[in-house]
N, C-alpha and C positions, 0 to 999 in steps of 0.2 A: 536407523535413520531412513527417511523416505525422501524422494526427490520430487520436485515440482518443476515442470518445464513449460514455459510459455511459448507457444508456437505462433509463427506468423505465416504469411503466404510464401515465405522464403524456404527453400529446401533446407531441412534440418540435417546436420551431420555432426560428427564428433569433434570438429575443429574448435579451437578456442573462440571466444567472442570476437567478432570483428565489427568494425564501424565503417560505413560508407555513407557519406552525405548525411550524417547524424541518424542513420537508420541502423539499428543494432539487432543482432541475432542474440537473444538473451536466454541463457540457461543458467540456473543457479540452484545448487543443492540447498535444501532448507530443512534443518533438523526439526523434528516434531516429537512430541511426547503424547502418544495416544491416551495415556492414563490421565493426563491433564486436559486433553481435548483442546489444546491450544498451542499455537506457535509463537505467540507474542512475547515470550520470554527468551526466544532464540537469539543468541549473540554468536553469529558465525563469522569469524574473521577470515573467511576464505577468499580466494581470488575474486576480484570484481565486486566485493561486498560494498565498498565505498561508491563504486560506479552505480550500483542499484540505489543507494541512498540519494545520490545526486540526481538520478533519473526521477525518483519520486518527488523531489523538490520541484523539478521542471514541469511535471505533469499536472493537469487540472483534475478535480475530483472525478469527472466522468471517465477520463483516461485511466486513473488509478483503479476505478471500479472494474474496468475491463481486465485488469490484472489481478483482480480478486479482493481489492479493498472494499469493505462495506460502504455503501453510499452514505452521504450526509443524511442525518435523521434516523439512521439505523440504531437500534438499541445497543449495539457494540460500542458506540462512542460515549464514553463516560469521561469524567475528569481524569481518571487513572489511565485509560487507553489513549486519550489525547495527549497527556503528559508523556507517555511512552513514545508515541509517534514523534513528538517534538524533540525528545532526546535522541531517538534513532536517526532522525532526518533533520538536523539543524537547518533552519531557514525555510522549512516547509510552511505553507500558509494553512494553519489549522482552523481558521475561522469558519470555513464551510461545515466543519464537523461539530462545532459548538452548538448547544441547544439554543433554540430561538429565544430572544428576549420577549417579555410580555408585549412590547410595542410591535413585534414582528408577527405575533399570533393574531389572526383575524378574530374579531369578537363574535361570539355565538349570537345568532339571530333568534330572538324569542318568537315563538309561534303562538 
């Protein structure tokens, strides 16, 4: 198992997660499987796991991208990965990650 730690401009220590005025010092072990090259099947019911899901629901796509989420429009976002995101984080707005509809795609200009 490998760990990923998101750092802020707050001094990082080994204390448990704390919250002050909705600002959190967030550290969460994330199980990975290098053979699969993926972490999206990780189901880690460790401390603060639900807090992380609640945080993801509150953040917008730009903020999630700062924490490592692929941005909207990235090839990562398929029906399968969007479905997984919706199951992992009930209530999350997944619309930004959906592929654009034909009406949203600008027409090619003929030359």
